[in-house]
N, C-alpha and C positions, 0 to 999 in steps of 0.2 A: 054518434057512432062512427067508427072508422070504416072507410070503404075498403072492400076486399080488392086485391089485385085482379084485374080481368085478363083472362087467357082466351085468345081466339082459338076455337077448335073447328077444324074443317074435316067433316066426316059425313059420308052419305049413307052409311049403314047404321040403322037405328040401334041395333044391339051394341055395337062398338061405341057409338056416340053416347049411349047411356052409361056404359062402363067407364069411359074416360071422364064424362061429366061427374059421375059419382066420386071417382078418385080425386078429381080436382077440388070438389067441394069438401071432401074429407081432409084435403091438404090445406084448406084455408083460402082457396081461390074461388073466383066467380067465373064460371065458363060462359063464353058467348059463342053459340053454335052457328055455324054456317054450313049449309048442306052442299054447297058447290064452291069451286075455286073462284068462279066469277063473283059470287055473292061475297066471299071473303075479301077479295081485292077491292070491291066497291066499298065495303065497310072500312077497310084499312085506309083507303085513299080519302074517305070522307072525314077521317080524324075526329069524329064526334065522341069517340071513346078512346081513352088512353089504354091500349092493350100492352100488357107486360111481356107477352110471348105468343108465339104461334105454334100450335100443335096441329099437324096436317097429315091426313092419309095421303099416300102417293097416288093411288088409283081413285079417281073421282069421276062422277057423272059430269057430263058437259065437255067443253072443249079444253079446259085448263086442268092440268094435273097438279099434284102437290109440289113437284119440282118447280113448276112455273109460279105457283102461289108464293113459295118461299123466295124465289128470285125477285118477284115484284115487291114483296115485303121489305127485302133488303135494299131495294132501290129507294124506298121511302125512308128507311132507317138502316144504315149499314151495320149497326150493332144489334139489330133486333134478334132476340133469341128464337131459334127454330128447333122444333122437334118433329122429325118425320116418323110416320108409322106405316109399315108395309108388311105384307105377307109374301108377296111374290116378286117384288122388284128391288130387294135389298142389294143385289149385285150392281145396280146402277148408281148406288150412293156415291162411290168415289168419283164418278165422272159427272153426275148431275146434281148432287147435293151442294148446298152453299157452304163455304168455309165456316168453321166453328159452330157446327150444328150437331145434333144428336139423332141417331137412328134407332128406333125400337122395332124389332122384328116381331110380328104377330105370330102366335098369341104371346102376350106378355102379362105379367102380374101387375097389379096397381102399385 
């Protein structure tokens, strides 16, 4: 059986996490959930899984926000696809988002 592409999802809100997870599964992907930026960066740096993209909330619990997670992901792989999700910090995208990324403003449809 062919392995599904794995997408790293960084989201600390269980409701949004479930919504994104369901949409990715419906789209033929396998979501790998990280509840904090620190956890996500640890998993990305460990390289035990070949992640195909990063979907991250901007506001996260802990000391690392989504902007920083994406920056660290791009240090590992400069071409790594990034999708940001935010409800309140969309205005920071032009100055804090990494190049060639996508921003989804909450709420959004699958």
